[in-house]
Every structure is written in C-alpha cells, then in structure tokens.
C-alpha positions as CSV (number, residue, x, y, z in Angstrom):
1,A,-46.6,-20.4,-24.4
2,V,-46.0,-19.1,-20.8
3,K,-48.5,-20.6,-18.4
4,E,-50.1,-18.1,-16.0
5,P,-50.3,-19.0,-12.3
6,P,-53.6,-20.5,-11.2
7,D,-54.5,-17.5,-9.0
8,G,-54.5,-15.2,-12.0
9,S,-51.5,-13.1,-10.9
10,V,-48.8,-12.2,-13.3
11,R,-45.4,-13.5,-12.5
12,E,-42.6,-11.1,-13.0
13,M,-39.9,-12.6,-15.1
14,A,-36.3,-11.6,-14.2
15,E,-34.4,-10.5,-17.2
16,P,-31.3,-12.7,-17.8
17,P,-28.0,-10.9,-17.3
18,S,-26.4,-9.6,-20.4
19,A,-23.1,-10.9,-21.7
20,C,-21.4,-7.7,-20.6
21,T,-22.8,-8.1,-17.1
22,R,-21.7,-11.7,-16.9
23,C,-18.3,-10.8,-18.2
24,C,-17.9,-7.9,-15.7
25,D,-19.1,-10.1,-12.8
26,R,-16.7,-12.9,-13.7
27,T,-13.8,-10.5,-14.2
28,C,-14.3,-8.0,-11.4
29,Y,-16.1,-9.8,-8.6
30,N,-15.8,-13.6,-8.8
31,W,-12.1,-13.7,-8.1
32,C,-12.3,-11.7,-4.8
33,L,-15.6,-12.7,-3.2
34,A,-15.5,-15.2,-0.4
35,E,-19.0,-16.4,-1.1
36,R,-18.0,-17.5,-4.6
37,H,-15.0,-19.5,-3.2
38,Q,-16.2,-22.0,-0.5
39,L,-13.5,-23.8,1.5
40,P,-13.3,-27.6,1.0
41,D,-14.0,-29.9,3.9
42,D,-10.3,-30.4,4.7
43,P,-8.5,-27.2,3.5
44,S,-4.8,-26.8,3.4
45,I,-2.9,-23.9,5.0
46,A,-2.6,-22.2,1.6
47,Q,-6.3,-22.5,0.9
48,K,-7.1,-21.1,4.3
49,L,-4.8,-18.1,3.7
50,H,-6.2,-17.5,0.3
51,H,-9.8,-17.6,1.7
52,D,-8.9,-15.2,4.5
53,L,-7.7,-12.6,1.9
54,L,-11.1,-12.6,0.0
55,C,-13.7,-9.9,0.4
56,P,-15.5,-8.8,2.4
57,P,-13.0,-8.8,5.3
58,H,-13.6,-11.7,7.6
59,G,-11.7,-14.1,9.9
60,R,-8.2,-13.3,10.8
61,T,-7.9,-10.7,8.0
62,G,-11.0,-8.9,9.2
63,R,-9.6,-8.8,12.8
64,L,-6.2,-7.6,11.6
65,L,-7.8,-4.8,9.5
66,T,-10.0,-3.8,12.4
67,G,-6.9,-3.4,14.7
68,I,-5.0,-1.4,12.1
69,T,-7.9,0.9,11.5
70,I,-8.4,1.5,15.2
71,L,-4.7,2.3,15.6
72,L,-4.8,4.8,12.7
73,L,-8.0,6.4,14.0
74,M,-6.4,6.7,17.4
75,Y,-3.5,8.6,16.0
76,A,-5.7,10.7,13.8
77,T,-7.7,11.7,16.9
78,L,-4.6,12.5,18.8
79,W,-3.2,14.6,16.0
80,S,-6.5,16.4,15.7
81,L,-6.5,17.3,19.4
82,V,-2.8,18.3,19.8
83,P,-1.1,18.5,16.4
84,D,2.1,20.1,17.7
85,R,2.9,17.3,20.1
86,S,1.6,14.4,18.0
87,V,4.1,14.6,15.2
88,P,7.5,12.9,15.2
89,G,9.9,15.0,17.3
90,S,13.4,14.7,18.8
91,C,15.1,15.0,22.1
92,V,18.4,16.8,22.7
93,T,20.1,15.1,25.7
94,R,23.3,15.5,27.6
95,N,25.0,12.4,29.2
96,C,27.0,13.5,32.3
97,Q,28.6,10.7,34.3
98,S,25.8,8.1,33.5
99,L,23.1,10.6,34.3
100,L,21.0,11.4,31.2
101,T,19.6,14.9,31.2
102,K,17.0,16.1,28.7
103,L,17.5,19.6,27.3
104,N,14.9,20.0,24.7
105,C,12.3,17.4,23.7
106,T,9.4,17.5,21.3
107,G,6.9,15.0,20.0
108,G,6.2,13.3,23.4
109,L,2.7,12.2,22.5
110,F,3.9,10.6,19.3
111,G,6.5,8.7,21.3
112,L,3.8,7.6,23.7
113,Y,1.7,6.4,20.8
114,L,4.7,4.6,19.3
115,V,5.4,2.7,22.6
116,F,1.7,1.7,22.9
117,T,1.4,0.5,19.3
118,I,4.6,-1.5,19.1
119,S,4.0,-3.0,22.6
120,M,0.5,-4.0,21.7
121,L,1.5,-5.6,18.4
122,T,4.4,-7.5,20.0
123,G,2.3,-8.7,22.8
124,E,-0.3,-10.1,20.4
125,L,2.5,-11.9,18.5
126,F,3.8,-13.4,21.7
127,G,0.3,-14.4,22.6
128,L,0.2,-16.7,19.6
129,I,2.9,-18.8,21.3
130,P,1.3,-21.5,23.6
131,R,1.6,-20.6,27.4
132,C,3.6,-17.5,26.6
133,P,2.3,-14.3,28.4
134,K,1.7,-11.2,26.3
135,L,3.4,-9.0,28.8
136,L,6.7,-10.6,27.9
137,G,6.4,-9.3,24.4
138,M,5.4,-5.9,25.7
139,L,8.4,-5.7,28.0
140,I,10.8,-6.7,25.2
141,A,9.2,-4.2,22.9
142,G,9.7,-1.3,25.3
143,C,13.3,-2.4,26.0
144,F,14.0,-2.8,22.3
145,M,12.7,0.8,21.6
146,R,15.0,2.2,24.3
147,S,18.0,0.3,22.8
148,V,17.5,1.2,19.1
149,P,18.6,4.8,18.5
150,F,16.2,5.4,15.6
151,L,13.1,4.6,17.8
152,A,14.6,6.0,21.1
153,K,14.9,9.5,19.7
154,F,11.1,9.6,19.3
155,A,10.3,8.0,22.6
156,L,12.7,9.9,24.7
157,G,10.5,12.9,24.4
158,I,7.8,11.2,26.6
159,D,7.3,13.3,29.7
160,K,8.4,11.4,32.8
161,T,5.5,12.6,34.9
162,L,3.0,11.6,32.3
163,S,4.7,8.2,31.9
164,S,4.6,7.6,35.7
165,T,0.9,8.7,35.8
166,L,-0.1,6.3,33.0
167,R,1.7,3.4,34.6
168,S,-0.1,4.2,37.9
169,V,-3.5,4.2,36.2
170,A,-2.8,0.9,34.5
171,L,-1.6,-0.6,37.8
172,C,-4.8,0.7,39.4
173,I,-7.0,-1.1,36.9
174,I,-5.3,-4.4,37.4
175,L,-5.4,-4.0,41.2
176,L,-9.1,-3.2,41.1
177,R,-9.7,-6.3,39.0
178,A,-7.7,-8.4,41.4
179,G,-9.5,-7.0,44.4
180,L,-12.9,-7.9,43.0
181,G,-11.7,-11.5,42.6
182,L,-10.2,-12.0,46.0
183,D,-11.9,-14.8,48.0
184,P,-12.7,-13.5,51.5
185,K,-13.0,-17.0,53.0
186,R,-9.7,-18.1,51.6
187,L,-8.0,-14.8,52.6
188,R,-9.3,-15.2,56.2
189,A,-8.0,-18.7,56.4
190,L,-4.6,-17.8,54.9
191,S,-4.2,-14.4,56.7
192,L,-1.2,-15.6,58.7
193,H,0.5,-17.0,55.6
194,V,-0.2,-13.7,53.7
195,V,1.9,-11.9,56.4
196,L,4.6,-14.6,56.4
197,L,4.8,-14.6,52.6
198,A,5.1,-10.8,52.5
199,F,7.7,-10.4,55.2
200,S,10.0,-13.4,55.3
201,P,11.1,-13.6,51.6
202,C,11.5,-9.8,51.4
203,I,13.6,-9.5,54.5
204,T,15.6,-12.6,53.7
205,E,16.5,-11.4,50.2
206,A,17.3,-7.9,51.5
207,V,19.7,-9.2,54.1
208,T,21.3,-11.8,51.7
209,I,21.8,-9.1,49.0
210,G,23.3,-6.9,51.7
211,F,26.0,-9.4,52.6
212,A,26.6,-10.7,49.0
213,S,27.0,-7.1,47.6
214,H,29.4,-6.2,50.3
215,L,31.5,-9.3,49.6
216,L,31.3,-9.4,45.8
217,L,30.6,-5.8,44.7
218,K,32.6,-4.2,47.5
219,L,29.7,-1.9,48.5
220,P,29.6,-0.5,52.0
221,W,27.2,-2.1,54.4
222,T,24.7,0.7,54.2
223,Y,24.7,0.7,50.3
224,G,24.5,-3.1,50.3
225,F,21.4,-3.2,52.4
226,L,20.0,-0.3,50.4
227,L,20.4,-2.4,47.2
228,G,18.9,-5.3,49.1
229,F,15.6,-3.5,49.7
230,V,15.6,-2.2,46.1
231,L,15.7,-5.8,44.8
232,A,13.5,-7.3,47.6
233,A,10.1,-6.0,46.2
234,V,8.0,-8.2,44.0
235,S,6.3,-6.7,41.0
236,P,2.5,-6.5,41.3
237,A,2.4,-5.5,37.6
238,V,3.7,-8.9,36.7
239,V,2.4,-11.1,39.5
240,V,-1.3,-9.9,39.6
241,P,-2.1,-10.4,35.8
242,S,-0.3,-13.8,35.9
243,M,-2.4,-14.9,38.9
244,L,-5.6,-13.7,37.3
245,A,-4.7,-15.6,34.1
246,I,-4.1,-18.9,35.9
247,G,-7.1,-18.3,38.2
248,S,-9.4,-17.8,35.2
249,E,-8.3,-21.3,34.1
250,G,-9.0,-22.8,37.5
251,Y,-5.4,-23.5,38.6
252,G,-4.9,-23.2,42.4
253,V,-8.4,-21.6,42.9
254,A,-9.6,-24.4,45.2
255,K,-6.9,-23.6,47.8
256,G,-6.8,-19.9,47.2
257,I,-3.2,-19.7,45.8
258,P,-4.0,-16.7,43.5
259,T,-5.7,-14.9,46.4
260,L,-2.7,-15.5,48.6
261,L,-0.1,-14.2,46.2
262,I,-2.2,-11.1,45.1
263,A,-2.8,-10.1,48.7
264,A,0.8,-10.6,49.8
265,A,2.3,-8.7,46.8
266,S,1.0,-5.3,48.0
267,V,2.2,-5.9,51.6
268,D,5.6,-7.0,50.2
269,D,6.0,-3.7,48.3
270,V,5.1,-1.6,51.4
271,L,7.8,-3.4,53.4
272,A,10.5,-3.0,50.7
273,I,9.7,0.7,50.1
274,T,9.8,1.4,53.9
275,G,13.2,-0.3,54.3
276,F,14.5,1.6,51.3
277,G,13.3,4.9,52.7
278,V,14.8,4.3,56.1
279,L,18.3,3.4,54.7
280,L,18.2,6.2,52.1
281,S,17.6,8.6,55.0
282,V,20.4,7.1,56.9
283,V,22.9,7.2,54.0
284,F,22.1,10.7,52.7
285,G,20.4,12.3,55.8
286,G,17.0,13.9,55.7
287,N,14.7,16.3,57.3
288,E,12.8,13.6,59.1
289,S,13.9,11.8,62.2
290,L,14.9,8.2,62.0
291,A,12.0,7.1,64.3
292,L,9.5,8.9,62.1
293,T,11.0,7.3,58.9
294,I,10.8,3.8,60.5
295,A,7.2,4.4,61.6
296,R,6.1,5.8,58.3
297,G,5.8,2.4,56.6
298,P,3.3,0.7,59.0
299,L,1.4,4.0,59.3
300,E,1.1,4.3,55.5
301,A,-0.1,0.7,55.2
302,L,-2.7,1.2,58.0
303,L,-3.9,4.4,56.4
304,G,-4.2,2.7,53.0
305,I,-6.4,-0.1,54.5
306,V,-8.6,2.4,56.4
307,V,-9.1,4.6,53.3
308,G,-9.9,1.5,51.2
309,L,-12.4,0.2,53.7
310,I,-14.2,3.6,53.9
311,L,-14.5,4.0,50.1
312,G,-15.4,0.3,49.7
313,V,-18.3,0.6,52.1
314,L,-19.4,3.8,50.4
315,L,-19.7,1.9,47.2
316,W,-22.3,-0.5,48.8
317,F,-24.8,2.4,48.8
318,L,-23.8,4.6,45.9
319,P,-25.3,4.7,43.4
320,P,-28.6,3.8,45.0
321,A,-30.6,0.8,43.8
322,G,-33.0,1.6,41.0
323,H,-30.8,4.3,39.5
324,R,-31.3,4.6,35.7
325,R,-27.5,4.3,35.1
326,F,-26.8,1.9,37.9
327,L,-23.9,-0.1,36.4
328,F,-22.3,2.9,34.7
329,F,-22.1,5.0,37.8
330,R,-21.0,2.1,39.9
331,F,-18.1,1.4,37.5
332,C,-17.2,5.1,37.5
333,F,-17.2,5.3,41.3
334,L,-15.1,2.2,41.5
335,L,-12.5,3.4,39.0
336,A,-12.4,6.9,40.5
337,S,-11.9,5.5,44.0
338,G,-9.0,3.4,42.8
339,I,-7.3,6.2,40.9
340,I,-7.7,8.6,43.8
341,S,-6.2,6.1,46.2
342,L,-3.2,5.3,44.1
343,L,-2.4,8.8,42.6
344,G,-3.5,10.6,45.7
345,S,-1.0,8.7,47.8
346,V,1.8,9.7,45.4
347,A,0.8,13.3,45.5
348,L,0.8,13.2,49.3
349,K,4.1,11.3,49.4
350,L,2.5,8.3,51.1
351,H,3.8,5.8,48.6
352,G,3.1,2.8,50.7
353,A,-0.6,3.5,51.0
354,G,-1.7,3.6,47.4
355,A,-1.6,0.0,46.2
356,L,-3.1,-1.3,49.5
357,A,-5.9,1.3,49.4
358,C,-6.7,0.4,45.8
359,L,-6.8,-3.3,46.4
360,T,-8.9,-2.8,49.6
361,V,-11.5,-0.6,47.8
362,A,-12.3,-3.3,45.3
363,F,-12.2,-6.1,47.9
364,M,-14.5,-4.4,50.3
365,A,-16.9,-3.3,47.6
366,A,-17.1,-6.8,46.2
367,I,-18.0,-8.2,49.7
368,G,-21.1,-5.9,49.9
369,W,-22.1,-6.6,46.3
370,R,-22.0,-10.3,46.9
371,S,-24.3,-10.1,49.9
372,R,-26.6,-7.2,48.9
373,D,-26.9,-7.6,45.2
374,G,-26.2,-11.3,44.6
375,W,-23.2,-10.7,42.4
376,S,-20.9,-13.8,42.2
377,D,-17.2,-13.5,41.3
378,E,-17.8,-15.0,37.8
379,E,-20.9,-12.9,37.1
380,N,-19.8,-9.5,38.3
381,P,-21.0,-7.1,35.6
382,L,-18.0,-4.7,36.2
383,L,-15.4,-7.3,35.2
384,G,-16.3,-6.8,31.6
385,P,-15.5,-3.0,31.5
386,L,-12.4,-3.5,33.6
387,E,-11.2,-6.1,31.2
388,V,-11.7,-3.7,28.3
389,C,-9.7,-1.0,30.2
390,W,-7.0,-3.5,31.0
391,R,-6.6,-4.4,27.3
392,I,-5.8,-0.8,26.6
393,A,-3.7,-0.2,29.7
394,Q,-1.6,-3.4,29.6
395,P,0.5,-2.4,26.6
396,M,1.0,1.1,28.0
397,L,2.1,-0.3,31.4
398,F,4.6,-2.9,30.3
399,G,5.8,-0.9,27.3
400,L,6.7,2.0,29.5
401,I,8.3,-0.2,32.1
402,G,10.4,-1.8,29.4
403,F,11.3,1.6,28.0
404,E,12.6,2.5,31.5
405,I,15.2,-0.3,31.2
406,D,18.4,1.3,29.8
407,V,20.6,-1.6,28.8
408,G,23.3,0.9,27.9
409,S,23.8,1.6,31.6
410,L,25.0,-1.9,32.3
411,Q,28.7,-2.0,33.3
412,A,30.1,-5.0,31.4
413,D,33.1,-5.5,33.7
414,A,30.9,-6.1,36.7
415,I,28.1,-8.1,35.2
416,G,29.5,-11.4,36.4
417,Y,29.6,-10.3,40.1
418,I,26.2,-8.6,39.7
419,L,24.6,-11.8,38.3
420,A,26.1,-13.8,41.2
421,T,24.8,-11.4,43.8
422,L,21.3,-11.4,42.1
423,F,21.0,-15.2,41.9
424,I,22.2,-15.7,45.5
425,G,19.5,-13.3,46.7
426,L,16.9,-15.1,44.6
427,L,17.9,-18.5,45.9
428,F,17.4,-17.5,49.5
429,R,14.2,-15.7,48.6
430,M,12.8,-18.8,47.1
431,I,13.8,-20.9,50.1
432,A,12.1,-18.4,52.4
433,A,8.9,-18.4,50.3
434,F,8.8,-22.2,50.3
435,V,9.1,-22.2,54.1
436,A,6.6,-19.4,54.6
437,V,3.7,-21.4,53.2
438,T,4.4,-24.4,55.4
439,G,1.2,-25.4,57.3
440,A,-1.1,-23.6,54.8
441,G,-2.6,-26.9,53.6
442,F,-0.7,-26.9,50.3
443,T,0.9,-30.0,48.7
444,V,4.6,-30.1,48.1
445,R,4.0,-29.4,44.4
446,E,1.9,-26.3,45.2
447,R,4.5,-25.1,47.7
448,F,7.1,-25.5,45.0
449,F,5.1,-23.3,42.6
450,I,4.9,-20.3,45.0
451,P,8.7,-19.4,45.1
452,F,8.7,-19.3,41.3
453,A,5.7,-17.0,41.3
454,W,7.5,-14.8,43.8
455,L,10.4,-14.0,41.4
456,P,9.3,-11.1,39.1
457,K,10.7,-7.6,39.7
458,A,9.8,-4.6,37.5
459,T,7.6,-1.8,38.8
460,V,9.3,-0.9,42.1
461,Q,12.8,-1.4,40.8
462,A,12.0,0.9,37.8
463,V,10.9,3.6,40.3
464,I,13.4,3.5,43.2
465,G,16.3,2.0,41.3
466,P,17.5,5.4,40.0
467,A,16.6,7.1,43.3
468,V,20.0,6.6,44.9
469,L,21.9,8.0,41.9
470,D,19.5,11.0,41.7
471,T,19.9,11.7,45.4
472,A,23.7,11.5,45.2
473,Y,23.7,14.1,42.5
474,R,21.1,16.3,44.1
475,T,22.9,16.3,47.5
476,G,26.4,16.6,46.1
477,A,27.5,13.5,47.9
478,G,30.7,13.2,45.7
479,P,32.0,10.9,43.0
480,K,32.2,7.8,45.2
481,A,28.6,7.9,46.2
482,Q,27.6,8.7,42.6
483,A,29.5,5.6,41.4
484,M,27.8,3.4,43.9
485,G,24.4,4.9,42.9
486,A,25.2,4.0,39.3
487,Q,26.1,0.5,40.4
488,I,22.7,0.1,42.2
489,L,21.0,1.3,39.1
490,T,22.8,-1.3,37.0
491,V,21.8,-4.1,39.3
492,S,18.2,-2.9,39.2
493,V,18.1,-2.9,35.4
494,L,19.6,-6.3,35.2
495,A,17.1,-7.6,37.8
496,I,14.2,-6.4,35.7
497,V,15.6,-7.8,32.5
498,I,16.1,-11.2,34.0
499,T,13.3,-11.8,36.5
500,A,10.3,-10.1,34.9
501,P,10.2,-12.2,31.7
502,L,11.5,-15.3,33.5
503,G,8.9,-15.1,36.2
504,A,6.1,-14.5,33.8
505,I,7.1,-17.5,31.7
506,L,7.6,-19.8,34.7
507,I,4.2,-18.9,36.2
508,S,2.5,-19.7,32.9
509,L,4.4,-23.0,32.4
510,L,4.5,-24.4,35.9
511,A,0.8,-23.6,36.9
512,P,-0.6,-26.5,34.8
513,R,2.0,-28.9,36.0
514,L,2.1,-28.1,39.7
515,L,-1.3,-26.8,40.6
516,N,-4.6,-28.6,40.8
517,R,-7.3,-27.4,38.5
518,Q,-10.8,-26.7,39.6
519,V,-13.2,-27.5,36.8
520,L,-17.0,-26.9,37.0
521,S,-19.2,-29.7,36.2
522,F,-21.5,-29.5,33.2
523,E,-24.5,-28.6,35.3
524,E,-22.7,-25.9,37.3
525,K,-21.3,-24.4,34.2
526,F,-24.7,-24.4,32.5
527,D,-26.3,-22.8,35.5
528,T,-23.5,-20.1,35.8
529,E,-23.8,-19.2,32.1
530,A,-27.6,-19.3,32.0
531,A,-28.6,-17.5,35.2
532,P,-28.0,-13.7,35.0
533,P,-27.0,-11.8,38.2
534,V,-30.0,-10.8,40.3
535,R,-30.0,-7.8,42.6
536,R,-31.8,-7.7,45.9
537,S,-33.6,-4.6,44.7
538,D,-35.0,-6.6,41.8
539,I,-36.2,-9.4,44.1
540,D,-37.7,-7.0,46.6
541,G,-39.4,-5.0,43.9
542,R,-41.4,-7.8,42.4
543,N,-45.1,-7.2,42.2
544,D,-47.7,-9.4,43.9
545,S,-48.8,-10.9,40.6
546,T,-45.3,-12.2,40.0
547,A,-45.3,-13.7,43.5
548,D,-48.7,-15.3,42.9
549,N,-47.5,-16.8,39.6
550,D,-44.4,-18.2,41.4
551,E,-46.7,-19.9,44.0
552,N,-48.9,-21.3,41.2
553,V,-45.9,-22.7,39.4
554,N,-44.6,-24.2,42.6
555,G,-48.0,-25.8,43.4
556,T,-48.3,-27.2,39.9
557,A,-44.8,-28.6,40.0
558,T,-45.6,-30.2,43.4
C-alpha cells in the first residue's frame, strides 16, 4: 500500500525508464557526456585529454572550438560582403633585377584573411611557451608565408596600400594604449634621459654603420650613412607591446623604465626618418632645398606634439559628463583622434608627426581623466576595449610585417660582411644606450637591461628599407645605384629577421632577472579590485539625502 502524504496531497510518481530508454541512454549519451565521467582527484594527462573531449564543449576544447568557429564566421562574413575578392586567387608577377612587379592579382582579401589566421594561431602556440612573446610566432608566420610558394601566391595579392593602412591602424591602437599608461611624474623626472636615449644610440649607430659599411660592404659614404639611418630606428611595434607586457607584471614600474622606453621610441623614429630623408635628398636630389629637408624633422615632431595636445585637451570635455553613452563616445573619440593623427600625417607626407601625435593624444587625455574623473591607470575603463582591439590588430600587424620580409632577396655571398656590419652597429648602439641612462637613478642591472630592450627593428625598416631601390629605379639612377639600393634592402631584411625576434625574447627573459618588481600589498590589491572608478560628476551629483547618510555613518563610526 502506498502511503499518502499527511497534508492530503497526491504525490506524483515518476515512471521508471523503460529498458529501451535505459539502453539508448547508456549507448548514445553516457559515453560522451562530461557529467557522467567525473575526473579523479589526481588525473593523468590522458584522463584530462579524454575529459576535455567530452560533451558539451568545455575547457580547452571549448575554447578551441570557439576560436575556430569565430574564424569560420569571419570568413563567411567576408565572403558574403565581397565574394569576388574573398576566394583564393593568384598573382602574376615579373621579377626584374630584384624588383618584384605585380601585373595581375586577385583574391587579396583572402590572402589578408590567411595572414591573419595563420599569424594568430602561430602566436597562440608560441604563447604556450613560458616567457615567449606571441609576436615572435606572428613574425615567423608572416615570414614563412612569404617563403613558401604555395602560400605566397595567395598572399601576394594583398594590396600594398591596404596592408600599410592596416599596419598603421594596429600601431595606432598600441600607441594609444601606451599613452594611457605613461606616468607623467616619471616622464617629467626622466625627460632629459628620454632625449638622450632617443638621440645618442640612434646617431651612434648611424655613424658606426656608415663607417663599417664603407669599409666592409664597399658602399660610398653617402650610401653608407643612408644605410645607417635606415637601421638606426627602433621598432615601436615590438618595443611598446613588450614594455606594456613587463609593466603589467610590475617589472621596472617603480622607476619608470617602461615609460622611459615607450616615450623615447617615438622620438628615436622621428630622428632616424629625418636623417634618412636628408641623405636620400642629397643622394638622388629633390624638389626641396637641403635646409628645408633638415628642418622638416624637428618641425614635424613639434607639429605632432601640438596636434596631440589639442586633441587630448578636447577629450577632457567631450563627451560631456552625464552623457547616456559616455564611455562609448569617449572611446570612439580617442580611437578616431589616434587614427586621424597617424594616417593623416601619412596623407600629408608628415611622417615624423604621426606616432608622436598619437602617443601625445592618449597621454594628454589620460592626465585630464585622472584629475577630473578619478580614473587611475589600473582602473581606466577604456583599457578593456583597447585590449580587445589589440588582440585583433596584433596578428595583423606582425603577420604583415613578417610577410614584408623577403628572404629570397638576401645575397648569400655578402651575408658574412652584412652580419659583421650589423653587429658592429648594434654593439655601439648598446654602449650608447647604457651610457645615455647614466644618472637616471637606475641600478647597474637596470641600466644593463635598457640596451637589450633597444635592439628590435621592424616597422621603420620594412617601410624605408626598399625606398632607396625604388627611388633608384624611379629616377633612372643607373645599375650601380640600383645594386647599392638592393644591398641596403638586403641589410634591412636581415636586420628585421635577427633583431625583432631576438629583442622580443631578450626583453621577456631579462626583465624578471634584471628589473625590480613592484608588487601591491594584499590590502592595496583588494582596494584596487573592489573600488570601481568614480567620476567627479558622480560625486558632485549626489543628492542631499546621500550626503546626510554619509554624515550619519561617519558620526556612528566615530
């Protein structure tokens, strides 16, 4: 007999599953459901792998499937928008005296998607290696695609202008993120050493390369110093992400070493590009006078700083406090200001102004947001969206930079002398960088770290490295000038191949060993994580009842 509940209600009895249902459940579901196969307390690697493959997708398998699905959806969206350019194409080229000329190219967007996908996957694999930067894998992936004919025939269809624009946008994102994190107090204290670190290693390496290339590579003096300024520029695309990475872990933050290197990188590039432009005008002649060419560099740097200051101050007040989409429009204004600064300077042929203007915009805006809105460096709400943008832009930037490296242009008979010239220049550059930070309050170990962080070369060399050869062909300078232009291109390619990955690895490996780490105490970390950022408008807009409650609470606590 079935006893009824004391309250008189009738209890519903669940029907037991039939034999067919139990058999089907055991056969079709039990073997693949994660909830039916719990991991033991100390699972082996094989047990973890088996559990990751069970359904529904979870853990590493779930993240992998999510990434693959996003990549497939991205390609499907691209194909839906422009089907003609999103299918695998080909590129008919003509190689005339080391100058590759494209005749008919199709499938450029598919090639761009291929560079992005392979670079991102390779970067993630390299990220699994302890202390190995992801950008190293992305650079290698781009270089590998250029070297493998099967992959290169798809990627050669990428439009050069589009590739340059995408690299500039990616560089803009990382410069904005770096500008928001610059410490104004440390920058003011280290302002003299920013100038010294930007000027002395750049000029020292340019002069050293000029002499070494004349003696070893038999280049004329003008072409030797032209090569020197091509190689003298440090790469912000490598230095800035590396500094942000070690800064996020607290290395060197107490003495402002990441701030020093980020600020000096932009000035270093302006100086190198100015010297290159002056010597290019001297070698091939130009419409501008020599005096105007020399004055162009400082004027462009000054213009970039002024434009950045104006746009940064404008971002203090726009959008106004209390706007319904306050954070969204502030992020849009910041990103648009950076892109306008960087790409606008290229369109106006003011190449030295763009990076400085972009960095100054974010730096100046962050100063106002700290004082007016109470945003700290760690709790800036715009760092999250910029980080998402950088995750997308990073594979594009380093994949395209790696794809610009044509290993086939290396001249095997001159590689030994080229390597000797390159390493002599780097040696003197490192000595100059070590001396430049004397008196900055750094320990010997910290001063020893800075020369290694000042090694990477990539972005500037990829842009101005082929310029000498292109100018020689365009002006009809003759076979001798064209041969020397090809040799400068070879040295630029080799410099990128060696210094970009080497510098990124050395920064990642040496930072924990040579720099002091600033670690927040438990109380400081708790307060930082728990307290949300407060805007001045929120404080000023409190009603009287809130203020009265605060007074009552304070009185009770007293």
